[in-house]
N, C-alpha and C positions, 0 to 999 in steps of 0.2 A: 692609478695604483696598480702595480703588478701583483701577481698572485702571491709571491714570496712575502711582500710587505703586508698583504692582507692576512696571511697566515701568521706572521709575527705579531701583528696587532691582536688577532683573535687569541693567540696563545697568552699574550700579556694580559688581556682582559679576563680570561678564564683563571689564570694563576693569581690575579689580584684579589680574588675572593675564593680561596680554596675550599672552605667549608661549604659555601653555597653551591659551588660547582660539583663537589662530591655528592651532596644530597640530590642535586639535579640529575646526576648520572646514575643514582642508585636504582631507579626503576629499570633503566636499560641493563645495568649490571645483573640485576636479579632475573630479568626476562631472558637474557642471553644464556646465563648459567642454567636457568631452569629448562630451557629448550635442550641444551646439551645433556644434562643429567637425565631428563625424562626419556629422551631418545636412547640414551645409553642403557637405562634400566630396561626399556622395552626390547631393545636388541639383545640384551643379555638373557632376558626371559625366553625370547624366541630361540636363541642358540642353545639354551639349556634343554628346552623341550625337544628340539631336533636331535640333540645328542642322546637324550634319554630314550627316544623312540628308536634311533639307530642302534643304541646300545643293547636293545633286546635281541639283536641278531641282524644278519644281512639278507636282503632279498626275501623279506618275509611277507606272507599273506596271512591275514587274520580272518579266520572263518568263525564268525560269532553267531551264537544261538539267538533266535528271535521267535516270538510267539506267532503261531499261524493265524491267519485271518479266518480260516474255516472253522476254528473253534475246537474244543476237545472232542476226541474220538475220531478225528479225521487224520489221514496220512497213513503211510506204510510203515516199514520198520523204523522205529525210533521217532516216528512222527505223530505220536499219540496226541499230544497237545502242542506240538511245535517244539523245535529245538534239536540240538545235536546230541548224539549218544556216543559212547565210547567205541562202538563197533564201526562208526564212520571213520575213525582214525585208520584202522587197518584197511578199510576199503580205499581210502585216498592213497595210502602208501602202495598198495598193490596194483591199482588200476590207473593211476595218473602218472604220465611220463614227465620227465624234466624236474623231478623232485629230489632234493638232496637229503631231506629229512622231514618227518612229521612228528609233532609232539603235542601233548595235551597235559593239563595240570589239574589236580584236585587237591585242595588244601584243607588242613585241619590244624588245630592248636592243641598241643599235648605237653605234659611234663616228661622230661627225659632224665633218666637216672643211670649213673654208673657208680657202683659201690655206694659210698657215702655222698657223692656229688650229685646234685639235682639242679636242673635248669627248668624253670617254669615258663609256660606259654611260648614254647618254641614252635615255629611254623613247620608243619610236616607237609612236604610237597610230594604228592603222588604223580608220577610222570612215566615216560617211556624211554627206551634206550637211546632214541634220537635226540634227547634233551640236550646233550653236550654239543651236538652239531647245530641244532636250531638256535639255542641260546648262546652259543659260542663261549662255553665254559670249558676249562681244562681240569683234569684230575691230577692233583699234585702227588698223591700217594695212593697206592692200590689201584682200583679200577671202578668203572661204572657197571651197573647190572646189565645183563644181556637179555635177549628175547626169550630164551628158555626160562630164565628166572621170572620174567614178566608173566609168561603164560602159566607158570606154576604158583604164582603169588608167593614167591620165596621170601622168607623173612630176613631180608638184607637191607642195609641202609648205607647211604653215603652222607658224610657230614660236611657242612660248610666249614670254612677255615676257622671262624671265630668259635663256633660250637665245639669243634674238636679241641681247640686250645683251652677253652674254659672247662671242658669236661675231663680231658685227659692230661692237660699240662704238657710235660715233656715226654710222656709215655706214648709209645706207638699204638694208635687205636686200632690198627688193622687186625682183624680176627677177634677183637674183644666183643663181648656180649653186653648189650645195654637194654634197658627197659624203656619203651615208649608207651606211656599209659600203662596198660596191663599186658602189653605184648613184648615178648623177648625177641630181639633181632640182633643180627651180627653185622658189625661194621666191616665193609669191604673196600671203602675208599674215602678219601678226603679231597674235596675240591680245592683248586688253587684260589687264592684271593681274587675276588672280582669287585667287591664293594657295593656301594649303593647305586643302582641304576633304575631310573623311572620310578622312584619311591620304594623299590624293593632291595633289601640288603641280602644278597645271595650268600654272604658269609655267615648269616645268622639263621639259616634254614637247614633242614636235613631232607634228603631225597630218597624215595622208596618207589618200588613198583606200584603203579596206580591201581593195579588189581588188588594188591594187599591193602591199600588205603580204602578202597571201596568195601572190602570185606570187614576190616577191623575198626575203621575210624569214621567212615561216612556211609554206613550201610543203609540201603533203601530197600524196603520190601517189594517195591515195584521194579527194581533193577533187573531181576531175572525175567520179568515179563516184557517190559518195553525197552529195557536197556538202561544202563547207568547214564544219567544226563551229565553233560559237560558244557561248560560255558563257552570256551574258545579253543579252537584247534589252530596250532601254529604250523604253517607250511613253509619250509625253506626251499626256495626255487634255485636250481643250479644257475650259476652266473651267466652261462652262455645260452640259456634257454629263455624263451619269450614268456614274460609274466602274464600277458594277456591270454596266451594259449592255455596256461595252467589254470587261470581263473575260469575260462570257458569250460575246460574239461571238468573241473571241480564242481562248477555250477550244474552242468548236465548230470554228473554222477549223483550228486546229492538230491537233485530234483527227482531223479528216478527212484533213488532209495527211499525218499520220504513221500513219494507219490504226490508231489506238489508241482505247481507251475512257477514261472518267474514272478507272476503277480501275487501268488499265494505262498511264496517261499518262506520257510521257517528258519532261515539263516541269511546272513549278509557276509559279503567278502570285501575286505578293504586291504589296501597296501600301506606300507609305511609312508609312501609319498602322499597318499590320501589323508592320512592322519596329520602329517606335517603341514600339508596345505590348509587343512581346516584350522589348525592351531595358528598358523601364520596369518590367516585371515582375521582371527580373533585378536591377535596381538597387534596387527596393523591398525585395526579400528581403535584399539586401546591407545596405541602410539599417537594416532591422529588426534584423539581426544586430549591426551596429555599435552601435545604440542600446541593445540589451540588454547588450552588453559595457560600454558607458559607464554603464549603470544599476547595474552591480555596484559601481562606484566610489561611487555615491550610497549604496548599501546599506552599504558598508564605512564611509563617512563617518557614516552613522546609527549604526552600531555604536560608532564612536568617541565620538560624542556621548553615547550611553547609558552607555558606560563611564566617561567623565569625570563625568557627572552622578551616577552611583552613588558615585563617589569623593567628589564634592562633598557628597552627602548624609551620608556618613560623617564628613567633615571638619566639617560644619556641624550635627552632631546637637545640640550644646548650644544653638546659635543657634535651631534649630527648637523646642527645649523652651522657650526664653525667649519666642519669638513666641507659642507656644500659652499660656504662662502669663499673658501680657498681653492675651489675648483672641482671638488668631488661631485660626480654625477649621481643621479638617483640609482643607476645601475651599480656604481661603486659602493654606495651605502647598502644596497640590498645584498650584494655579494659579501660584504663585510659581516653582516649579521647572520646570513645564511651559513657562512663558513664557520662562525662561532658555534652555531647550533649543530652542524654536522661534526665538528671537532669534538664537542661534548659527547655526542652520540658514539663516535668512533672510539674515543678513549674509554667510554663506558663499556662499549662492546668488547674491546681488547681485554679489559679487566674481567668482564663477564666470561670470556672464553677461558682465561686462566682459572677463574673460580669454577667454571663448569667442568673443565677437564680434571682439575685437581679434586673436585668434589666427587666426580664419577669414579676416579681411582680409589679414593678413600672409602666411598660407599661400597664399592665392590670388595675392598679388602676387609673392612670391618663390619659391613652390614650383612644381612641375611640373604640378599639378592645379588646375583651376578650382574655385572655391567660390561658392556662392550661399546667403546667409544667409536662413533661413526664419523669419519672425516667430513662427510656431507653435512652433518648437523652443525659443525663448526662454521663451515662456509655459509650455510643457510642463516644461522643466527647472527653472524657478523654482518652479512649483507642486509639482513632485516634491520639491524641497528642503524646502518647507513641510510637506508630508506626512511626509517623513522625520523632521523635527523633532518633529512631533506623535506619530508612531508610536513612535519610539525614546526620546522624552522622557517618555512616559506611565509606563513602569515605574518609573524613578527618582522621578518626582513622586508616584506612588502609594505607593512605599515611604516617602518622606518624610512623607506625610500620615498614614500608619498608625503612626508612632512614638508610643510612650507618653510623654506630657509629663514625668512624674516620672522615668522612666528616661533620657529625653533630658537633663534637667537634671543628672542624676548623672554623665553622660558627661564624661570628661576631654578 
């Protein structure tokens, strides 16, 4: 028998019992579709995280506060019990070369009022003039506050786009006086729309000099003694400057200011690449786990194919005897049954690919998680389906080939 004839016979046998064939392929269909969908969800999550981190700004260093190992009372300026202070921001800006901007943030939640309009629980972000450079935000109307206003703790505010619209409607907010908590401030600018980035909606916040926020909204009686504590300092490095050089300079500067060593440092410095790498490692492990879970469905589908093919061998024992009686060799019989098993698996794999790609698109469009279809996942899952057909189809095919022709002919 030539391969074309074998294929035609296999197709005829599969189509002769469509319901059983479809149920046999169901495990493979689910397995292939699950592999594609799971990898799409994982890749979508990874892409979302990367975009969110990069959306914070470009060429950023994150200088994070950490508790000192030496314990309370140790350290120099700002190093009383470990951590960064506001004065470190000015030191980094003045003494480190290759920096495009340095920013820090201190947040509070307050009620904002303009005449009869009031917005509750609005995030107040105290920051520095470099915020627009570091965070890559634009001022759509008016201006951002300057260094002089920062030093004097001027009562000025810049509104996020959504806050400005909800508070003032069509009225131009520039120059208007609003109340934030019990403090009267003047609106000097409105940011351009930026939207939600890394869990933060820039349009639903307002921005003020951080010195004013320290005084009016997050006052600490220890601030004048040890300095106002800050959690993270954002350093934007110039594009043509070495990131490693800036990290080294910043580390040496803060070690000296805090009177600590590398081993007892009360701060850590990370880059966007470091954060993305950590997240990718986590999502890669998650993707591997999901892929193995989906692969179990393929194995179950393969077991189903083997089971049905073993039943088919029993049902077609007399047919096998007749084939051998008219000249078919054991190899021909084995090839026939193996082809049927592989064809079942490949057809199931093809349907699974369509279901997986379609499911990924629909899940990304209507679900809460982003999906990114990976071409490799299609190739991997379809190839796995073929291997499943070969592996689990071999035993039934081998059993059929080993049947004795005379005994097969006597079978009822």
